[in-house]
N, C-alpha and C positions, 0 to 999 in steps of 0.2 A: 515538710516542715513550713514552707513558704505559704501553702494553701492554710495550714493550721493558723500560722500568724496572721494572715489576712482574716479569716474567720473571727479570730479573737478580736482585732482591731474593730471589726465591723460590729460585733456584739458590744464593744466598750462604747462605742460611738452611739448605737442605739440606747444603751443604758443610760449614757451620759444625756441625750436627748430628752429622756423621759425625766430623769432627775432634776437636770437644768435646762428648760427648754430654751432655744434660741430666742433673743430679744434685744432689741436696740438699747434698753436700760434695764438694768438688773439690780436688785438689793440684795446683798449675800445674807442669807439667813442660815437656820442650822441645818437645813436639808441640802444646803449647796456648799457646805464646809466640810472638809476632811480632815482629819489630824491623826499623826501617828509619832512616836517617839524617834528623835534624830539618832545619829550613831552614839553622839554624847550622852544622850538619854538612857540609851540601852546599857552603856558602861556605868552610868550614875545608879541605875537599878540593880545592876549586879553587885555593884558595891554595896548599895543598900541592903540587898539579900544577904551578903557575907556578914554585915554587921549584925544583921538580926540574928542569923544563925549562931554567931559567935556569942550574943549576949544570952540567946536561949541555952546554948550549950554550957555556958558557965554560970547561968543564973545570975547575971550582973545586970541590977537595975538601971544602972547610968548607961551602959551601953545599949540596953533596950530603948532607953529614953531618947538617944541620939537616933536610934534608927526611927522610932516613930516621928521624930522632928524633921528628919530627912524624907521620909513617905509623905508627910503633911506637905512640904516643899514642893515635892514632886508632883502631887496632886493640885497643888496651888498654880504651879507653873502651867499645868495642862489648862486649866480654866482660863488663866490670863492669856495664854497664847490663842485659844479658840475665841475668846471675847474681843481680842484686838482686831479681827477681820469681821466681827459681827456688825452688822448695818451698814456696811460698806457699800454705797452706790456707785455704780459704773454705767457710763453713757458712751456708745461708739459714736465716733466723729464722722465727718462726711468722706465721701470715697477720696483716696489719695491719688495721685498721678505722679508719675516721675520718668526719667530717662533710663533705659535698660543700662544696667551695670551701676546704676548710682542707689542711693539709699532715698526710700520714700518715708515721709514722716507720717506716721499713723497716729491720728490724734483720738486721745480717751480723755473723758471728762470723769474726774473722781471727786466725791464728797461724802463727809462723814458726820452725823450729829454730835459724835464726841471725838477727841483727837485719837488718832491711830500712829503708831510708830514702826519703823522698820519694814516697810512693805516693798515687796519686789515684784514687778511686772515682767512677765516673758511672753514674747510673741515671735515664733519662728527664731531666727538668729539675733533678735534685738532684744535686749533687757535693759530695765531701768529701775534704780533703786531710790525709793522716795523715804526721807528721813521722817516725815511727818505729814499727816493729812488731816484737815480740819473741816469745820463747817463751811468754809469758803470754797465754793467750786474751783478745782484746779485742773488745769489742762495739760495732760503729758503727751510727749511725743515719742513714740518708739520708732527708731531707725530700723527700717526693714530693706533689705537689699533686693531689688528687682533685678533678676539676672537675665530672664527671657522676655520678649515682648508679648504682650498679650494680658490675659487676666492673671493676677497675682493670687494664687490660693492662700487664703490667711485661714488657720485653724482657730482653735480656742485659745483663748488668752488665759495664761496660768498666773493666778495671784497667789503670793505666799507670804508666810511671815514666821520667823522664829523668835519674836519678842515674847517674854523678856529676859529668859536665861537660856535659851538655845536648847532646850532638854526636848521641845516638841517642834514638830514642824506642822503648820495648819496651811492648807491650801484649798482653791477653787478652780474650777476650769469653765467661766461662763463663754458664752458664744454670743458675742454683742454684733454679729453680721457685719463684721469689717469688710471692707472691699478695696482693692487696690488695682490699679491699671498701669501697665508698663508701656510706654510708646517706644519706638526704635531710636538707638543713639544716632543723632544727628550728624550727617556727613555731608560735607559740601559737594555738588555735582551741578553740571549745566541742565537747564531746561530747553527743550525743544519748542522753537516759536512757531505759531501758526498750524499746529498740529492737533488742535482740539477735536473730538470727535462730535457727531451731532448729539448724542447724548449730553456731552459737556456743555453745548451750547445751549440746551434746554434747561439747564440748571440755572434757576433764580436768575430771572432778568434784573432784579434789584437786589442790591446787597446791602446788610447792614454795616454803617460805618459812623465814624466819629464826626464826618462833615456832612454837608449836604443838605436837602430838604428833610424838615419833620415829618415822620411817617405816621408813627402811633405810639401807643404807651403799651407795656408789658411788664410782667413781674419782675422785680430786681433779682439778679443772681450774683451771687457772691463772687467778689473779685473783679467786678465792674468799676470803672472809674467813678468818683465821686462826681464828676462834671455830668454824667448821664443821668443822675438822680433827678426825678420830677420834684422838686422842692415845693412848689405851689400844691401840687396835689397831695403831698404829704402834710402840709399845713392845713389841708382841708379835711384831714382825716380819712383820706382814701387808701393809706397805706403806701408801703415803699415800692415805688414804680420806677421805671427806667424808660428814659426817651429812645426811640430808635428812628435813625435816620436812614436815608436811602440814597443811590446815586445810581445811575446808569451802569449797567453791568461792562466791564472790560475784560476781553479775553485773557490779556496778559495776567490777570489776577485770579484767574481760575486755574487751580492746580488739579491735575489727574495723573494717574499712574501711567497713562499713556505718553506723558511729556517727558518722562523720565528714560533715559537710554540705559542698556544694561539688560543682562538676562537673568541675574539673581534676583529674586523676588525681595530678599531681606536688604539687599543693597539699595534697591530702587525705593523701597520704602524708608531706608535711612536718609536719602537724598530727598525725599518727599517731606520728611519731618523737618528737615534743616531749613526748606523754604517755608514751610508753616511757621516755624519760630522766627525766621528772619521778618516775615510779614507783621507777625504779631509784635516784635520789637520795633518795627517802624511804624505801627498803628495804621498800616495800609489794610483795607477792605479786600477780602479774598473768599472765594468758595473752594470748597474741596470735594 
């Protein structure tokens, strides 16, 4: 039974890859949307069928008129529910990072040429309900819990809506190639002094830092301090660049796994993560 379920899941993934190919930016069209009646929609259809049979049996034109009106409303709701997601543009955000056991903010940008209402986004154990989406680009943050260290597997995003009457559920499963990385939960521990290996001593004799002599210009990276930006070059139209400084390497600011005591690998990595975070908060240059 397990092998059959795995085979079925693999076939569904292959079918989805052909139907909705993975891409960083996707606009939902007719081929990428699926729609089915909800439980309330099936009950509505059952009542509609009962009214129609009642009117036909007794040849009551008024009852038949009610059945036809309810049927027209049913078809209109199906068209409106499908149209509510049609044309929705989705774009995956940058790679999210976070500590093990905490929530990673997965960023998704949405936009629509016309107003969309009552759209729900689900990714893993994170869900977000958005009341309205318009022509202005909107950044959404889906909280995903990173339980284990390493790469966080993120599947397809589920986008669904039951607007306006809840009789139908329209959904899509786009693959925005979202990525997440989880680093160990930081735990304080001492570092060994003067035990850097020969390989550690060969690691970068010059370290990037916020102080020291100017070294070179490089492409600006998101999250860097505003003081690092090369404003003169930006005014010259050379693009967004960052200044890189350097200072002589200091062994005390080189972190390696050999400097952390303990036998458990996960515990040593947690201590190493604590020192990386501490140096980052203090603005001290270090290599890893």
